[in-house]
C-alpha positions in Angstrom: 83.2 58.8 76.7 86.8 59.2 77.7 86.6 56.0 79.8 85.4 54.1 76.8 88.2 55.4 74.6 90.8 54.7 77.2 89.4 51.2 77.7 89.4 50.6 73.9 93.0 51.8 73.6 94.1 49.6 76.5 92.3 46.5 75.0 93.9 47.2 71.5 97.3 47.4 73.1 96.8 44.1 74.9 95.6 42.4 71.7 98.6 43.8 69.8 100.9 42.3 72.4 99.2 39.0 72.1 99.4 39.0 68.3 103.1 39.9 68.5 103.8 37.2 71.0 101.9 34.7 68.8 104.1 35.6 65.8 107.3 35.1 67.9 106.1 31.5 68.9 105.4 30.2 65.4 108.7 28.4 65.1 109.2 27.7 68.8 112.0 25.8 70.5 112.1 22.8 68.1 115.2 20.6 68.7 117.6 20.9 65.8 117.5 17.1 65.4 114.0 17.6 64.0 114.8 20.4 61.6 114.6 20.1 57.9 117.8 20.8 56.1 118.6 24.2 54.6 118.5 22.7 51.2 115.0 21.3 51.8 113.8 24.7 52.9 115.4 26.3 49.9 113.7 23.8 47.6 110.3 24.5 49.2 110.8 28.2 48.8 111.8 27.9 45.2 108.7 25.8 44.6 106.7 28.7 46.1 108.1 31.1 43.6 111.0 32.6 45.5 114.4 33.3 43.9 116.4 32.3 47.0 119.6 34.2 47.7 120.3 33.0 51.2 118.9 30.7 53.9 119.9 31.0 57.5 118.7 29.9 60.9 117.8 32.6 63.3 115.7 32.7 66.5 114.3 29.2 66.0 113.2 29.8 62.4 114.7 29.5 59.0 115.0 32.9 57.3 114.9 32.9 53.5 116.2 35.9 51.8 115.5 36.5 48.1 113.2 37.9 45.5 109.5 37.2 44.8 107.3 39.0 42.3 110.2 41.5 41.8 110.4 42.4 45.5 113.1 41.7 48.0 111.7 39.5 50.7 112.6 37.9 54.0 110.4 34.9 54.7 110.2 32.9 57.9 109.7 29.2 57.8 109.0 26.7 60.5 112.2 24.5 60.6 110.3 21.3 61.3 107.2 21.5 59.1 108.6 23.8 56.4 105.4 26.0 56.7 105.9 29.7 55.9 105.0 31.5 59.1 105.9 35.1 58.1 107.2 37.4 55.4 108.6 40.9 55.2 109.3 42.6 51.9 109.9 45.9 50.1 106.8 47.9 49.7 
């Protein structure tokens, strides 16, 4: 039984590492020549219901800081496609 539990914990830790690595690669190393402008990302975020306070580039993604549904948020956007790839907010 202990072997099964240890194997399960090991597998879960590996899967967690894979998921985290996958999140980190959602924006990738896109050349800045292919990036949308900050204004275009802001317009997209506003259209999605965000009250945008700031847009900045960080670690290959656009980070949009603002408020949505009454909560402070930090949303990540792919700089080439404009797709939202992550969000972190007040709970």
